[in-house]
Structures are given as C-alpha cells and as structure tokens.
N, C-alpha and C positions, 0 to 999 in steps of 0.2 A: 301492222297486219297481225300481232302475235308471236309467239317465239314457236319456232322451228322445231318439230319434235316428232320420234318416231313414236306412233300409235299400232295397237292392234285390229285385224281384221271386225272385230266385234266392235269396235269405235267406228268403223267406216259403213255408215249405216249403205242399206239397200244392195249389198254384193255377198254373194254367196260362193263359195269354191269347194271343190270335191277331186279328190282322187282316188282311184282306180288301178290296180296292178295285181298281175300275178308274179311273185317272187322266183317262184321255180322256172318258169319262163323268161325274166328279166326285161318285161317290158309293162307298160300300163300308160292312164290318159288322165287328163286335168279337166274339169269346167268350170268355166268361170260365169255363171248366172245371174244376171242383173234384173232387179225388181223391175215388172212392167215395162223391162226392155230398154235400151240406150241406144244412141247416136255411136255409130260405130266407121273406124278406119281403120288402113291397113299401110305397111309399107313394106315391100318384099324385096330385098339386098342380094340375098345368096344368089350364086349361080346354080342351084341345085333344088329347088324348091319343092315341095307338095302341100297344094294346097286345095280348099274345098270353098267354095262360095265366097271368093275373094273380088271378083268382077261387080259383086250387087255393092259393095262398098265404094264402089267408085264415086264422087261427087257428080253429080246430076240423076243417077240414077235413082228408081221410084221408092226405093226402101230407105224409111226415115230412121226405123231402130232395126238393131238386131236382137235375139233372145238369148244368145248364147255363145262363148267364144270357147272351143276346143281345142288344146295341143295335146296332140299325142304320140306315144311309138307307131313301130310296126313299119315304118315308112307307109307307102302310095297305100298299102293294107289295110293300116291302121284307120285311112279316113272312113272306115267301114263304122267305127263307134260313131260317127257321127248321125248316123240313124237310129242309135238309142239314144242321145239326146232329143233328137225332134219328137221321139216317142215319150219320151217324162213330159217334155213340155205341151206337147197335143194335148195330154192325158188331163194336164192341168190347163186348157185353153189358151195359152200364151204363143203367140202367134201373129202373122199377116192374116187378116180377113180377105178369105177369095171365097165371097159366096156363102156355102154351107159349109166351108172346110177351113179351117185355121193352120196355117203352113207355119212350123216353127222357123227362123230366119239364124242358119248355125255354120258360122265361118268358122275352118279349119286350119290347122298347120298341123305336118307328121315331121318326125325326126325319125332317120336310120338308126335303129336298135339291133338289129337283127344277128350281129354277131355277138352279142351279148346273151348269155343263158340259151335256151330254145327258139330259133328264129321263127320256125316253123309256127309256132305258136304268137298271134299278133292281138292287138285289140278289135273288140269287135261292136256287134249293138249292144248284147249282154254288157260289155266294158264298160261302155258310155253309158247305159242306164243305170250300172251301178253306180258311176263316177256322180250322176246327179243324185241319187239317192243319198251320197257320203256329202254332199254339199251343204255347206255350214255357213254360219256368219262368225263364228268362232274358229276357223280352221286353222291351224299354226305350223303344218306339217311342212318339214322341209328334209331336203338331201335325197333319200330313195323313196321314192313316193310318185304318185302318177305317171304322167312323162318324164318323170328324172329316174324311174326305177330302173332301166338299161342305159344310161346316159355316161358317156365318158368325154374325157378331154385327153389334146396331146396326142393325136393320133399320128401326127406326119411321119414320126421313125418307128410305125408300124403298132398295130394292135397290142402287142406282145412287151411295151413302152408305154403304154397308156394308161392315165389313173380313172379313178371312178369320178364322174358327173353326175349332177342331181337336179333336181326343182328347190327353186328359193322364193321366197316371199318377202316383199318391205314395201310398207306403207310410212307415209309424210302427211302431219298436218301442220297449214300455216294459219292460223286464226280459222275462219271457218271453211277455208279450202283442205280438200281431202285428195291426195292421189297414191295409189299403188301399182306394183308391177309384179308380176309371179311369171318367170322365167324358169325355162328348162335348156340347161345346160348341157351339150354335148358335141362341142366344137372339135374342129380340126387341128386350132391352133392352143397355144399355152395361155395361161389365167394369170392377169396381174390383179394386182390391188390397186386401185389409181389413187388411193389417199397417202402411200407410198412409195407406189412403184417396184413392188415386192413381186417376184414369182412366186406363186403359192400352188400351181396345178399345172402338170403338163407332162410331155415327156420325160421318161425318163434316161439315167446313164446306159442303163441296160435293162433287163427284164427282172433283174436282183436286186440292182441298188435303188434303195428306196432314199437314201439319206441325200443324193441328189438329182437335180433336174437337168436335162438336157443343155437348155438354153443359156441355161446359169453357166456351164462352162466352154461353152460357143455360142458367141450371137451371134454367127452366121449359120448355125447350126441348119435353119430350115429352107434358108438359098442353097446348100450343101445336099441336102439330103433331096430336096426337090431336082435337083439336078441327077443325082445317081442314081431315082427311084422310078421307075415308070409310073406314071401318074394315075393309071388305074388301078395301079397296088394302093395309091392313097385312101382310093372309096371306101372306105371300111365304115362309113356314117358319119354324118357331119349334121351343122346345125345348131345355133341358138333361136329358142322361140320366146315371144313373151306377149305379154297381154297386157297392158296399164289400164286402171279402172280409177277414176274422179268424179266427184260430185259437182265437177264444172262442168257451164253450159257452154257446148260446141255443136257446131255446125256439122256434117259428115266431113265438108271438105276440111275445116279446123282439126277435127279426128285424126284425120290420113295426114293432114301437116305434121301435128304433132307425132304421129306414130314415124314419118320420115327420120324429124330431128332425134328422137330419141334411140335410131341407129348408134347415135353418138356413143351411147353407152356399152354397145358392143364394142365398137373400134378401141375405146380408153380399156377395155379389159380383155381383150382378149387379140393375141397375137399370133399369126397372121388373122383379120376376120372377113368378114364377107369373100370369102372364096370363092372361085367355080365347083367348088365342092362342097360348100356349106347351103343351108337352104333356109339363111337368117330370113324370121319373119317377124314382125311386132304390129299388134294389134293395138286399140284403143278401146273402149266402151267409157262412154260419158254419158250419164242420165242427169246432171243437174243436181241444184237449180242454182247456184254458186256464182255469179261472172267472175270470170278472172283473165285479166289479159295471159294472150297466148305466150308470149315470152316469159312471162312467169311460170308458164305452165311447163312450158318446155326445158327451162332449168330444172324446176322440181322432177319433171317425167327424167330426163336421162341419171338424176342423181339416184332414184329409187331404183331405173333398171339395174344398173351399175351396182350397185348394194343387191339388188336381189340376185345377180350373177355370181357374187362374190360369196353371197351367203349358201347359194345351191352346193357352191365348192366345197364350201368350209364345212359345213353338214352331213356332207356325203360319206357313209360308212361304206369299209371295202366290199366287195361283193363281185363274185364271178370271175375271181383272180384279179381284178383290178384293186389296187389300194386306194385307199381314201384320204384325206386331207391329214386326217388327223396320226393316221398311221405313218403317213410321211415323216412326219414330225416328233411321231417317241421313236420311230427307229435309228 
C-alpha cells in the first residue's frame, strides 16, 4: 500500500479546519468542515459530556451526512457557537434539504474552560461563524488555538498545580488512504507519550515547582488525592475532544465503530481517562471514496489521535498562569 508518512492538511483533500479564540477570555472553538458533507459517527465515553446533535449520528437515523463538527470551550454555554456554524453553512447552501430550507447538520461537543481567563465570556454564534471564516485547507495551528485556548491538564491535584493543554492536529497517509485527527486536550489526568511511556504534562509537585511532576514522584498520587479531596473540588473542568477525518468510504455505523475504537488513544495517553469528571468524546467524518478495511482504519485512527493529543500538549504555550510543556522543560 505504500509507505506510512505524516502529511499536512493541504495534502488531505476535501476538509477544512478553522479556529477562533478570545485570548483575553481564555476560550475558543474549532470547526472541521468536509466538502459536500461526510458520513458521521460519534462515541462518548466520559461521564460528564456536553454535546449537541449526537443522536442524529446513531446508525439507522435519517441523516446520512453531516456538514461540520464543532469542538468548543465554554462548557454547555459554548454550544451556542454551533448556531454560527449553521449560519455560515446555510449561507452557502450546505445542509439537509427540507423543502424550501437547507438545514446544516452540525454535531458539537464542549470542554470546560471557565476556570481559565474570564469565564463569563464564552464561545457564541459570532465566534462559531468566525471559526468557519478562518477554515482553510492548509491550517496548521497547534497549541493555544480554538478549543484549546483555555485547555489545561493534570487538574486532579487542584488547578494551582495544573499545566497548559491545547489543540493538536496530526494526519497520516498510507497509499491512497488518508486519516487525520484534531484533538482538544483538557483532561483531568496526566498526559503520557505512548512511544516511550514518559510523563510529559500534568499535576506539578507544587504550584511553583515546574521541574517535577506529581505522578513522577508518587505513582499512587491520584488514588491518594482522590481519597483525600472532596470529589466536587476536582470538577474544575475536564475532557478530551477529538474529530477524525478521512478519505475512506464508511457507513455511519462504520464511522461510529471507528470513533469507539479510537478512544483507545485517550486511554493510552491520559491517566486516568474517561473519568466521571471528563466528557471525552470522539467524532468521525468520512467522505470517501477510498475503500479501506475497518481494522486498518482503526489502527491508524488510534495512532493519529494519540499523536494529535501529544502534539496539543507539546505545542501549548504558557498562559493564564499555567506553564506549558516547553517551559517545564526549560526550568
């Protein structure tokens, strides 16, 4: 089938990605727009999800294609940004034909970033529309952009010990097959590089010590802290969101199956993952026409999702009082 290699979004025909953010407020949103729509799938594993239009992705429902996926900050308030995405798509005639109207289908998922920046300012219709205006086929932004603007990681020991998260993008090509992932990383747990098992971001030993991470000092740190702290105090806002996009030909059922398998990437990179305080959600957009075995897609999908998660963390810059990966290494 050819050599497996990383490619850029501009080599991935048929998809555009756009980010919009309010850096003062510490929030933003990201949109993935497939040309002429795509078969969609979703799988939600976190215990505290915030989602929109995920039911229409269940196999057997009427919708055969979706027109965009939105990943957004702002907790449940941020779902308002989907209205701006719908407006953008409606103006361009993209959506489900319903008589004299065109209704864009835009599934969405949120992460909680209200503890970062100014929590009373959230993504809205205007920001969702702006993300669409910024959508391009050569977008390469990673780190503090879009839904990753106010993202943080390693919050189980309190926000004062957390680090900066972000958004990451990674795409593979194998012969004619192309598959990529966009991930917004805002998890409760610590982040590990699956290539070497190394802890790369998470709760710090104290708010001023950036050279050491808590789990590196105490492997039982999470268990101990979870027992000592009131669970309500851990809910400072968590979640890993991801959207996979591929030129493979998939049914909605196949797309949802792929989304479910790709949660393995979260389990490989985030410890703990899929907690009752996370809203971990993965979408899939497949617009064909390449025929591909689902097992191969799943293997590549897990890989690109994991690498998107790692890229989101490694390219996140220090902001809002939270040190980024680079600063941690430099101190």
